[in-house]
C-alpha positions in Angstrom: 111.7 91.3 109.2 112.7 93.9 106.8 113.8 93.4 103.5 115.0 95.1 100.4 114.0 95.1 96.6 116.8 95.8 94.6 118.3 96.1 90.9 121.6 96.2 92.6 123.7 92.5 93.3 125.9 94.7 96.3 123.0 95.1 98.1 121.5 91.9 99.1 123.5 90.8 102.0 123.4 94.5 103.9 123.2 93.9 107.4 119.8 95.8 107.8 117.8 93.7 105.7 116.9 90.5 106.5 115.6 89.8 103.6 116.6 91.1 99.6 114.6 90.7 96.4 117.2 90.7 93.5 115.0 91.6 89.9 116.4 89.0 87.9 113.3 90.5 84.9 112.0 93.7 85.3 109.3 95.5 83.6 112.0 97.5 80.6 113.0 93.9 80.1 116.4 94.3 81.2 117.4 90.7 82.7 120.3 89.9 85.2 121.6 86.6 86.3 119.8 85.1 88.9 121.7 84.7 92.4 121.7 82.5 95.6 121.6 84.9 98.3 118.0 86.6 97.3 115.0 86.4 96.4 114.6 86.3 92.9 112.1 88.4 91.0 110.5 88.4 88.1 108.4 90.6 86.2 105.8 87.8 84.1 103.8 90.2 82.4 105.0 93.7 82.3 107.7 93.7 79.1 108.7 96.9 77.0 111.1 95.3 75.6 109.6 92.3 74.2 106.0 94.4 73.7 108.4 97.0 71.4 110.1 94.5 69.6 107.2 92.1 69.0 103.6 94.3 69.3 101.7 91.2 68.5 102.5 90.2 71.7 100.5 92.5 73.2 97.1 92.1 74.6 94.3 94.4 72.9 91.1 96.0 73.9 87.7 95.9 72.1 88.6 98.5 69.9 91.7 97.1 68.9 94.3 99.0 71.1 97.3 98.1 71.9 98.3 97.7 76.3 101.7 100.2 75.8 102.6 103.0 77.8 101.8 105.4 75.4 98.4 104.8 76.4 96.7 106.3 79.8 96.9 104.3 83.1 99.8 102.1 81.1 103.4 103.1 83.4 105.0 99.6 81.0 103.6 97.4 78.3 102.1 94.2 78.9 101.9 91.4 77.4 99.0 88.7 76.7 98.9 86.1 79.8 97.6 83.9 76.8 101.0 83.4 74.6 102.5 79.8 75.1 105.6 81.1 74.1 106.0 83.9 76.2 105.0 81.8 79.1 107.8 79.1 78.3 110.0 81.3 78.5 109.1 82.8 82.2 108.6 79.2 82.8 112.2 78.7 82.3 113.4 81.9 83.5 111.5 80.8 86.8 113.8 77.1 86.1 116.8 79.4 86.2 116.2 81.5 89.3 114.9 78.2 91.8 118.4 76.6 90.1 119.9 80.0 92.3 117.5 79.9 95.0 114.4 77.9 96.3 112.5 80.9 96.8 111.3 82.8 93.9 108.8 86.2 93.6 106.3 86.2 90.8 105.7 90.1 89.8 103.6 91.5 87.6 100.9 88.7 86.9 97.9 89.3 85.1 95.9 91.0 82.4 96.3 95.0 81.6 93.6 95.6 82.7 89.1 94.0 82.9 89.2 95.8 78.7 91.8 92.8 77.7 92.5 90.8 76.4 90.3 90.4 72.9 93.4 89.5 70.6 92.6 86.8 68.1 94.5 84.2 70.7 92.5 84.7 73.4 89.2 85.3 71.5 89.2 81.6 70.6 90.7 80.1 73.7 88.0 81.4 75.7 85.6 80.2 73.2 86.9 76.8 73.2 87.2 77.0 77.1 83.7 75.8 78.2 83.6 78.7 80.3 80.4 80.8 80.0 82.1 84.5 81.5 84.8 85.7 80.5 86.2 86.6 83.7 85.6 83.7 85.1 88.3 82.4 82.0 90.6 85.2 82.5 91.0 84.2 86.1 91.6 80.6 85.2 93.9 81.7 82.7 96.4 83.6 85.4 95.7 80.8 88.2 97.2 77.9 85.7 100.1 80.1 85.1 100.8 80.6 88.8 99.6 77.0 89.5 102.4 76.0 86.4 105.2 78.5 88.5 105.1 77.5 92.0 105.2 74.1 90.6 108.5 74.7 90.0 109.6 76.4 93.5 110.9 74.2 96.1 110.8 77.1 98.2 108.2 80.2 99.0 106.6 81.7 96.0 105.5 85.4 96.4 103.0 86.9 94.5 102.8 90.9 94.0 98.9 92.4 93.8 98.0 95.3 92.6 96.8 97.3 95.8 93.6 97.8 95.5 92.0 95.7 98.2 88.4 96.3 97.4 85.9 93.3 96.5 86.1 91.9 93.1 88.7 95.0 91.8 91.7 92.3 91.1 89.5 89.8 89.9 87.7 91.8 87.4 90.6 94.1 86.8 93.5 90.9 86.5 91.8 87.8 86.5 93.3 87.8 90.3 91.4 85.2 92.2 92.7 85.2 95.5 91.0 82.4 96.8 92.2 80.1 93.7 95.7 81.9 93.9 96.3 80.8 97.8 96.4 77.7 97.2 99.4 77.7 95.2 101.2 81.4 96.5 102.8 81.2 100.1 102.7 85.0 100.7 101.4 87.8 98.5 103.6 91.4 98.4 101.5 93.9 98.1 103.0 97.7 96.7 101.7 101.0 98.8 104.3 103.6 97.5 104.2 106.9 97.8 106.8 110.0 96.9 106.3 111.4 100.5 104.3 109.5 103.0 103.2 113.0 104.4 99.9 110.6 105.7 99.8 107.4 106.1 95.3 107.3 106.8 95.4 105.8 103.2 97.7 103.3 103.7 97.0 102.0 107.1 93.2 101.6 104.9 94.6 99.4 102.0 96.4 97.5 104.1 93.2 97.1 106.6 91.6 96.3 103.7 93.9 93.7 102.4 93.9 91.8 105.8 90.5 91.6 105.3 90.5 90.1 102.1 93.2 87.6 102.6 92.4 86.6 106.1 89.8 84.7 104.6 91.4 82.4 102.3 91.4 79.2 103.0 93.8 76.8 101.9 93.6 73.1 101.4 95.8 69.8 101.0 99.8 70.3 100.4 99.3 73.5 99.5 98.5 73.9 103.2 101.0 71.6 104.6 103.2 74.0 103.0 102.3 77.5 104.2 104.1 78.9 107.0 103.6 78.5 110.8 102.4 82.8 110.2 99.5 82.2 107.9 96.6 81.3 110.5 93.7 81.3 108.3 94.8 82.4 105.3 97.9 83.6 103.2 100.3 86.2 104.5 101.5 89.3 103.1 103.6 91.9 103.2 103.8 95.6 102.0 106.5 97.1 99.8 107.3 100.8 100.7 109.1 103.4 98.6 112.1 104.8 100.0 113.4 106.7 97.0 113.8 110.8 98.0 111.5 109.6 100.9 112.1 111.9 103.9 113.9 109.2 107.0 111.4 109.9 109.6 108.7 109.8 106.9 109.2 106.4 106.3 109.9 104.8 109.3 106.2 106.6 110.3 104.6 104.5 107.1 106.8 101.5 108.4 105.3 101.5 111.6 101.4 101.7 110.1 102.5 98.9 107.3 104.2 96.5 110.4 100.6 96.5 112.6 98.9 94.8 109.9 101.7 93.1 107.0 103.6 90.4 108.2 107.0 91.8 106.7 107.5 95.0 105.4 109.9 96.2 102.3 111.8 98.9 100.9 112.2 100.1 97.3 114.8 100.7 95.3 116.9 103.0 98.1 118.6 100.2 99.9 120.5 104.1 101.2 117.3 105.4 102.5 115.3 102.3 104.3 119.0 101.3 105.4 118.5 104.7 107.6 115.1 104.3 108.3 115.8 100.4 109.6 118.3 102.4 112.0 116.0 105.3 112.9 113.3 103.2 113.6 115.5 101.0 116.4 117.5 103.5 117.6 113.9 104.9 118.7 112.6 102.0 119.9 115.7 101.6 122.3 114.9 105.4 123.4 111.3 105.0 123.8 110.1 107.1 121.4 107.0 107.3 119.3 106.6 108.9 115.9 103.2 109.6 114.9 102.6 112.6 117.3 104.2 116.2 116.7 106.9 116.5 114.8 108.5 119.3 113.2 
């Protein structure tokens, strides 16, 4: 199945796409009304507008440095996941999304990096939590948020993962405990973005890493009951490719690599180029053409 990720409501029903994700809230803080014919997508703890408007919302490291986009490694500003008022606002957005479409995708979930957050509230909550390990406490914060959001989502809950499958990295970096999250998430989405895709060995390596990391997750109870048939032995994951200004042949080749490992393949932020790649791939399949060999 092929899908598109878009901010343009007119693109969600293009015939080339089996599924569309529509950004209701993105990392800039821009908001849009949810759609009934798309999986509405919410950037949870990435929010430039909220951070600019109220720096007290922003996570801090032990040196008091804010997790904002003017710092190294941050492409956008983050909001501290322990801020109850902000989280309540996110859950209200989820409710608005569910009122239009029962499936929802949670994006930008987690702490910004492993050294965050050491604000006064996080310090107090950790001390009161009963946890001895700060990473374990952080993971509980994120899992509890995802669990609360997923409980409001009657359909499929999608969750975006930072593209690092190396054991322990997501846990330490963002507070993402994959086994715990698998109890609440129906499908993970891994963005593997490149502006060229001239080589794809790295894409295959990362995809294979997530296949290994997620294949061992064993959900139980009601979470297993609502899991789809395609998730035997673990929670399925799909791959999201970047489509903006990427050569169509290169995008087709990247798609062939991605779909060898992922449940589905989604294309980000250029519906026209993505649709062209899908048409090309389907045409090549009819003609018996195989990509991946010598190309001009």
